[in-house]
C-alpha positions in Angstrom: -88.7 56.5 -31.7 -90.7 59.1 -33.7 -89.7 60.9 -36.8 -90.0 64.4 -38.2 -88.9 66.1 -41.4 -87.1 69.2 -42.0 -87.3 70.4 -45.3 -86.2 67.2 -47.0 -84.3 65.4 -44.2 -86.3 62.8 -41.8 -85.0 63.2 -38.0 -85.4 60.1 -36.0 -86.2 61.6 -32.4 -86.9 59.7 -29.2 -90.5 59.2 -28.1 -90.1 59.0 -23.9 -93.1 58.3 -21.6 -92.2 60.2 -18.1 -94.1 57.6 -16.4 -91.8 54.9 -17.8 -88.7 57.1 -16.2 -87.3 57.1 -13.0 -87.1 60.5 -11.6 -84.3 61.9 -10.1 -82.5 65.3 -9.4 -78.9 63.6 -8.8 -76.1 64.2 -11.1 -74.2 60.9 -12.1 -72.0 60.0 -14.6 -74.5 57.7 -16.1 -78.5 58.5 -16.4 -80.3 56.2 -18.3 -83.8 56.4 -18.5 -84.1 59.3 -16.0 -86.9 61.9 -15.5 -85.0 65.0 -14.4 -86.9 67.8 -13.9 -86.2 71.4 -12.3 -82.9 70.2 -11.1 -80.1 73.1 -10.4 -76.8 72.1 -11.7 -75.7 75.5 -12.4 -71.5 75.8 -12.8 -71.6 72.0 -13.0 -68.7 70.0 -14.3 -69.5 67.3 -16.5 -66.7 65.1 -17.6 -67.7 61.8 -19.6 -71.2 62.1 -18.3 -73.7 60.0 -20.5 -77.5 60.6 -20.6 -79.4 58.2 -22.8 -83.0 57.8 -23.2 -83.7 60.6 -20.4 -86.4 63.2 -20.2 -84.4 67.0 -18.7 -86.8 69.2 -18.6 -86.4 72.9 -16.8 -82.9 72.0 -15.6 -80.1 74.9 -14.8 -77.1 74.0 -16.6 -75.9 77.4 -17.1 -72.3 78.2 -17.0 -71.5 74.4 -16.6 -68.4 72.7 -18.0 -69.1 69.6 -20.6 -66.6 67.6 -21.7 -66.5 64.1 -23.6 -69.7 63.1 -23.3 -72.8 62.0 -24.8 -76.8 62.3 -25.1 -78.4 59.6 -26.8 -82.3 59.5 -27.5 -83.1 62.3 -24.8 -85.6 64.9 -24.7 -84.5 68.5 -23.4 -86.9 71.0 -22.8 -86.8 74.5 -21.1 -83.3 73.9 -19.8 -80.5 76.6 -19.3 -77.3 76.4 -20.9 -76.3 80.1 -21.1 -72.8 80.3 -20.5 -71.9 76.7 -20.4 -69.2 75.8 -22.4 -70.1 72.1 -24.2 -66.7 70.2 -25.9 -66.3 66.9 -27.4 -69.9 65.9 -27.0 -71.8 63.7 -29.3 -75.6 64.3 -29.4 -77.8 61.7 -31.3 -81.5 61.1 -31.7 -82.5 64.1 -29.3 -85.0 66.8 -29.5 -84.2 70.0 -27.9 -86.9 72.5 -27.4 -87.5 76.2 -25.5 -84.0 76.0 -24.3 -81.4 79.0 -23.6 -78.0 78.9 -25.1 -77.4 82.8 -24.8 -73.2 83.1 -24.6 -72.5 79.2 -24.9 -69.6 78.2 -26.3 -69.5 74.9 -28.6 -66.5 73.4 -29.6 -66.4 69.7 -31.4 -70.0 68.8 -30.8 -71.3 65.8 -33.2 -75.0 66.2 -34.1 -77.0 63.2 -35.8 -80.6 63.3 -35.8 -81.0 66.4 -33.3 -84.0 68.5 -33.5 -83.4 72.3 -31.9 -86.6 74.1 -32.0 -87.7 77.2 -29.9 -84.4 77.6 -28.9 -82.5 80.9 -28.2 
């Protein structure tokens, strides 16, 4: 884990090496130690899906529905969440950079040690 400071708050973030992760583009209920790059999951229905210690880059999750899942220790970059509906998700120790959230609906989202940088 690495840390960064925003104001007076210290945030724990993942420090993932893509070479140590298993490449995949398949969406499963549990993604552990995965490197997902450029996957097209537009409009996917994700219920109870858990991502752990994974790198998600350039993935299209626009117009998807995600309920009651978790993201723990993940790096998410250049990923599209436009028009997605996320509900009951717990996000912890994640870095989200350069991702798009235009029109995204976030309901009952729990954040702990999460950095959003360069997102819109």
